[in-house]
C-alpha positions as CSV (number, residue, x, y, z in Angstrom):
1,X,63.2,50.3,2.0
2,X,63.5,51.0,-1.7
3,X,62.9,54.7,-2.5
4,X,62.4,56.5,-5.8
5,X,65.7,57.9,-7.4
6,X,66.7,61.2,-6.5
7,X,67.1,63.5,-9.7
8,X,67.3,67.2,-10.9
9,X,63.9,69.1,-11.1
10,X,64.5,69.2,-15.1
11,X,64.9,65.3,-15.2
12,X,61.8,65.0,-12.9
13,X,59.7,67.2,-15.1
14,X,60.6,65.1,-18.0
15,X,59.8,61.9,-16.7
16,X,56.5,63.5,-15.3
17,X,55.4,64.7,-18.6
18,X,56.2,61.4,-20.3
19,X,53.8,59.6,-17.7
20,X,51.2,62.3,-18.2
21,X,50.9,61.0,-21.9
22,X,50.1,57.4,-20.5
23,X,48.0,58.9,-17.7
24,X,45.8,60.7,-20.2
25,X,45.4,57.4,-22.5
26,X,44.4,55.7,-19.4
27,X,41.7,58.2,-18.5
28,X,40.3,58.2,-22.0
29,X,40.3,54.1,-22.1
30,X,38.6,54.4,-18.6
31,X,35.9,56.8,-20.2
32,X,35.4,54.3,-23.1
33,X,35.1,51.5,-20.8
34,X,32.4,53.3,-18.6
35,X,30.4,54.1,-21.8
36,X,30.4,50.3,-22.8
37,X,29.2,49.7,-19.1
38,X,26.3,52.0,-19.7
39,X,25.5,50.0,-22.9
40,X,24.9,46.8,-21.2
41,X,21.6,45.1,-21.3
42,X,19.6,45.1,-18.2
43,X,17.6,42.5,-16.6
44,X,14.2,42.8,-14.6
45,X,14.1,41.8,-11.1
46,X,11.1,39.6,-10.6
47,X,11.9,38.1,-7.6
48,X,10.1,39.5,-4.3
49,X,13.1,40.1,-1.8
50,X,12.3,41.0,1.8
51,X,14.7,43.2,3.8
52,X,14.8,44.9,7.2
53,X,16.0,48.3,7.9
54,X,15.2,51.1,10.1
55,X,11.7,51.6,9.2
56,X,10.9,47.8,9.5
57,X,10.3,45.6,6.5
58,X,11.3,46.8,3.0
59,X,11.2,45.4,-0.6
60,X,13.9,46.1,-3.2
61,X,11.9,49.0,-4.6
62,X,11.8,50.8,-1.1
63,X,15.6,50.8,-1.1
64,X,15.5,53.3,-4.0
65,X,13.9,55.7,-1.4
66,X,12.1,57.3,-4.5
67,X,15.1,57.9,-6.6
68,X,15.7,56.3,-10.0
69,X,19.0,54.5,-9.2
70,X,20.1,52.1,-6.5
71,X,23.8,51.2,-5.6
72,X,24.1,48.3,-3.3
73,X,27.3,47.7,-1.3
74,X,27.3,44.0,-0.4
75,X,28.9,44.2,3.1
76,X,30.4,41.1,4.2
77,X,28.6,40.3,7.6
78,X,27.2,36.7,8.1
79,X,24.6,35.8,10.5
80,X,27.0,34.0,13.0
81,X,29.5,36.8,12.9
82,X,29.5,39.4,15.8
83,X,30.7,42.2,13.8
84,X,31.1,43.1,10.3
85,X,34.1,42.6,7.8
86,X,36.9,44.8,8.7
87,X,37.8,45.5,5.0
88,X,34.1,46.3,4.1
89,X,34.2,48.7,7.2
90,X,37.3,50.4,5.8
91,X,35.4,50.8,2.6
92,X,32.2,52.4,4.1
93,X,34.6,54.7,6.2
94,X,35.9,56.4,2.8
95,X,32.4,57.2,1.5
96,X,31.7,61.0,1.3
97,X,28.6,62.9,1.8
98,X,25.5,61.1,0.1
99,X,23.8,64.2,-0.8
100,X,25.8,64.5,-4.2
101,X,24.7,61.0,-5.2
102,X,21.2,61.7,-4.3
103,X,21.2,64.8,-6.3
104,X,21.9,62.7,-9.4
105,X,18.9,60.5,-8.5
106,X,20.9,57.9,-6.9
107,X,20.7,56.1,-3.5
108,X,23.5,54.1,-2.1
109,X,22.8,51.5,0.5
110,X,24.5,48.8,2.2
111,X,22.8,45.1,2.4
112,X,24.3,42.3,4.6
113,X,22.9,38.7,5.4
114,X,23.3,39.3,9.1
115,X,20.1,40.0,11.1
116,X,19.2,43.7,11.6
117,X,19.5,43.1,15.3
118,X,23.2,42.7,14.9
119,X,23.7,45.1,12.2
120,X,22.2,48.0,14.2
121,X,24.7,48.1,17.0
122,X,27.8,47.7,14.9
123,X,26.5,50.5,12.6
124,X,26.0,52.8,15.8
125,X,29.4,51.8,16.9
126,X,30.8,53.0,13.5
127,X,29.0,56.2,13.3
128,X,27.7,55.5,9.7
129,X,24.7,57.2,8.1
130,X,24.7,55.0,5.1
131,X,21.1,53.3,5.0
132,X,21.9,49.6,5.9
133,X,19.6,46.7,5.4
134,X,19.4,43.1,6.3
135,X,18.7,40.5,3.8
136,X,18.4,37.7,6.3
137,X,16.3,34.9,5.3
138,X,16.1,35.8,1.4
139,X,18.1,34.7,-1.4
140,X,19.2,38.4,-2.2
141,X,22.8,37.5,-1.5
142,X,22.9,34.2,-3.2
143,X,21.2,35.5,-6.2
144,X,23.6,38.4,-6.8
145,X,26.5,36.1,-6.1
146,X,28.1,37.7,-2.9
147,X,27.1,34.3,-0.7
148,X,28.7,31.5,-2.2
149,X,29.0,27.8,-1.5
150,X,32.6,26.4,-1.3
151,X,33.4,22.8,-0.2
152,X,30.0,22.7,1.7
153,X,30.3,25.9,3.7
154,X,28.6,29.5,2.9
155,X,31.4,32.2,2.1
156,X,31.0,35.7,1.7
157,X,32.7,38.3,-0.8
158,X,32.2,42.0,-1.0
159,X,30.5,43.2,-4.3
160,X,28.7,46.3,-5.7
161,X,25.3,45.8,-7.5
162,X,23.5,48.6,-9.5
163,X,19.9,48.8,-10.3
164,X,17.8,51.1,-12.2
165,X,13.7,51.6,-11.8
166,X,11.1,52.6,-14.3
167,X,8.1,53.5,-12.1
168,X,7.4,50.1,-10.3
169,X,9.7,48.0,-12.3
170,X,13.4,47.2,-11.0
171,X,16.1,46.5,-13.3
172,X,19.8,45.0,-12.6
173,X,22.1,46.7,-14.7
174,X,25.6,46.0,-13.2
175,X,27.6,44.1,-10.5
176,X,31.3,44.0,-9.9
177,X,33.2,42.1,-7.0
178,X,36.4,41.9,-4.9
179,X,39.0,43.7,-7.1
180,X,36.4,45.4,-9.0
181,X,35.6,47.6,-6.0
182,X,39.2,49.1,-6.2
183,X,39.2,53.1,-6.6
184,X,35.4,53.0,-5.4
185,X,34.3,55.3,-2.9
186,X,33.8,58.5,-4.5
187,X,30.5,59.9,-5.8
188,X,31.8,59.8,-9.5
189,X,33.4,56.3,-9.0
190,X,29.8,55.0,-8.0
191,X,28.0,57.0,-10.7
192,X,30.4,55.4,-13.4
193,X,29.1,52.1,-12.4
194,X,25.4,52.9,-13.1
195,X,23.2,53.0,-16.3
196,X,22.8,56.8,-16.2
197,X,26.6,57.5,-15.3
198,X,27.7,61.1,-14.2
199,X,24.7,62.6,-16.4
200,X,27.2,64.8,-18.1
201,X,26.7,66.0,-21.6
202,X,29.9,64.5,-22.8
203,X,29.2,60.9,-21.8
204,X,28.1,58.3,-24.2
205,X,25.9,57.1,-24.9
206,X,24.0,60.4,-25.4
207,X,20.7,61.3,-24.2
208,X,21.2,60.3,-20.5
209,X,22.4,63.5,-19.2
210,X,19.0,65.0,-18.8
211,X,17.3,61.9,-17.8
212,X,16.3,63.4,-14.3
213,X,15.0,66.6,-15.9
214,X,17.9,68.7,-14.1
215,X,20.9,70.4,-15.5
216,X,23.9,68.2,-16.4
217,X,26.2,66.6,-13.9
218,X,28.7,69.4,-12.9
219,X,26.3,72.1,-13.1
220,X,24.1,70.4,-10.6
221,X,26.9,70.4,-7.8
222,X,26.2,72.3,-4.7
223,X,27.4,72.5,-1.2
224,X,26.0,69.4,0.4
225,X,23.7,71.5,2.7
226,X,22.2,73.3,-0.3
227,X,20.6,70.5,-2.1
228,X,16.9,70.2,-1.9
229,X,16.1,66.5,-1.7
């Protein structure tokens, strides 16, 4: 095994401070990239997709659960499989308490192509509380490019898609796939993919921090059992 070089505390401190300069530059670059993502145009979703979840049939607007934003995790689970993807399962395992996303008007849900009768027992086995819907029989997975045709066969890939609603109209704002999911799993990581972002005053473009009529992002944080949904 190749291990780091052993040095004195003084040499470590000098190397650490040199790296910190680059880390701060990467943070500023990430902030700028997130701002550009929030400036992306959006597309109205006019297709009437039908999903199935714990409360029966649902449309895309139902998946918002009354909130302004929706983040969909495209969980790889094909209809012919007996269980969900192991890598996707590891991804869901790392997701924290959903109350912090909900407090920023954002719903997180998983969607798979497998029938709900297969999803339900697997979800129970894993002990997850993330809402999970079946898109079986609809074009949702195809339209958002997570079920693809390759050499005459259908293949799955993981992804995240973000949506924003204006009353009863739904808009697609962003999608990313595969390595684009690296580093996701935290509340801020998901919010950085959305049109409204973390809703902090320092974020660009201006004017979205108060979009939900509540204090800006960090001032809104509570213990997860203190939020009023």
